[in-house]
C-alpha positions as CSV (number, residue, x, y, z in Angstrom):
1,M,-7.4,20.5,34.0
2,S,-10.0,18.6,32.0
3,A,-12.7,17.2,34.2
4,A,-14.8,14.3,32.9
5,M,-18.4,15.5,32.5
6,G,-19.9,12.1,31.7
7,S,-19.0,8.7,30.4
8,N,-18.5,10.0,26.9
9,T,-18.0,13.7,27.3
10,D,-15.0,15.7,28.5
11,T,-14.1,19.4,28.8
12,V,-12.4,20.5,25.6
13,Y,-10.8,24.0,25.4
14,V,-11.5,26.1,22.3
15,E,-9.5,29.2,21.3
16,L,-11.6,32.4,21.0
17,L,-10.7,34.6,18.1
18,D,-10.8,38.4,18.0
19,E,-10.2,38.8,21.8
20,G,-7.0,40.8,21.5
21,T,-5.1,38.2,23.6
22,F,-4.9,34.4,23.6
23,V,-8.1,33.0,25.3
24,L,-9.2,29.4,25.7
25,R,-12.9,28.7,26.5
26,P,-14.1,25.5,28.1
27,A,-16.7,23.6,26.1
28,R,-18.2,20.1,26.3
29,G,-17.0,17.6,23.8
30,E,-18.3,14.1,23.0
31,R,-15.4,11.7,22.6
32,I,-15.4,10.0,19.2
33,S,-12.0,8.4,19.7
34,K,-8.8,8.9,21.8
35,R,-8.1,12.5,20.6
36,V,-11.2,13.2,18.4
37,Y,-14.2,15.1,19.9
38,K,-17.4,16.5,18.6
39,L,-18.0,20.0,20.2
40,L,-21.4,20.2,21.8
41,L,-23.6,23.3,21.9
42,S,-23.5,25.0,25.3
43,E,-26.4,27.0,26.8
44,D,-24.3,30.1,26.9
45,Y,-22.9,29.9,23.3
46,D,-23.6,33.2,21.5
47,P,-21.8,33.7,18.2
48,E,-22.5,37.4,18.4
49,L,-20.3,37.6,21.6
50,E,-17.7,34.9,21.0
51,N,-15.9,33.8,17.9
52,W,-14.9,30.2,18.5
53,R,-12.0,28.9,16.4
54,F,-14.2,25.7,15.9
55,T,-18.0,26.1,16.3
56,P,-20.3,23.7,18.2
57,G,-21.0,20.7,16.0
58,S,-17.4,20.6,14.7
59,T,-15.4,17.4,14.9
60,V,-11.9,18.3,16.1
61,E,-8.6,16.7,16.9
62,C,-7.3,17.6,20.4
63,E,-3.9,17.7,22.1
64,W,-3.0,18.0,25.8
65,E,-1.3,21.3,26.6
66,S,0.0,23.0,29.7
67,H,-1.6,26.5,30.4
68,G,-1.1,28.3,33.7
69,G,0.2,25.1,35.4
70,E,-2.8,23.0,34.3
71,R,-3.1,20.3,31.7
72,L,-5.9,21.2,29.2
73,L,-7.4,19.2,26.3
74,V,-7.3,21.8,23.5
75,A,-9.0,21.6,20.1
76,K,-6.3,22.0,17.5
77,R,-7.7,21.2,14.0
78,T,-10.8,20.0,12.2
79,H,-11.0,16.3,11.9
80,S,-12.0,14.7,8.6
81,A,-14.0,11.5,8.7
82,G,-12.0,8.4,7.8
83,K,-8.7,10.2,8.7
84,S,-6.5,9.2,11.6
85,P,-5.6,12.0,14.0
86,S,-2.3,13.7,13.2
87,A,0.7,12.6,15.1
88,S,2.3,15.3,17.3
């Protein structure tokens, strides 16, 4: 589940590419609006070891999904400034 990390940050899960299987990685996200987050750089981010679908600094739209019996806030698409999040 997504645990609040601070008043304006939450855990956002980002898909890792090139892993050979579906993998979600927890990352910190600064909440911009209800479903829009800016992904924050984590200390252990290494682009040589992990290929994130959305890199730190990206502003993304997120959706709640169930994975392994847990509800996770997952980054789904890049958010463009001035655009409302897509309805799901």
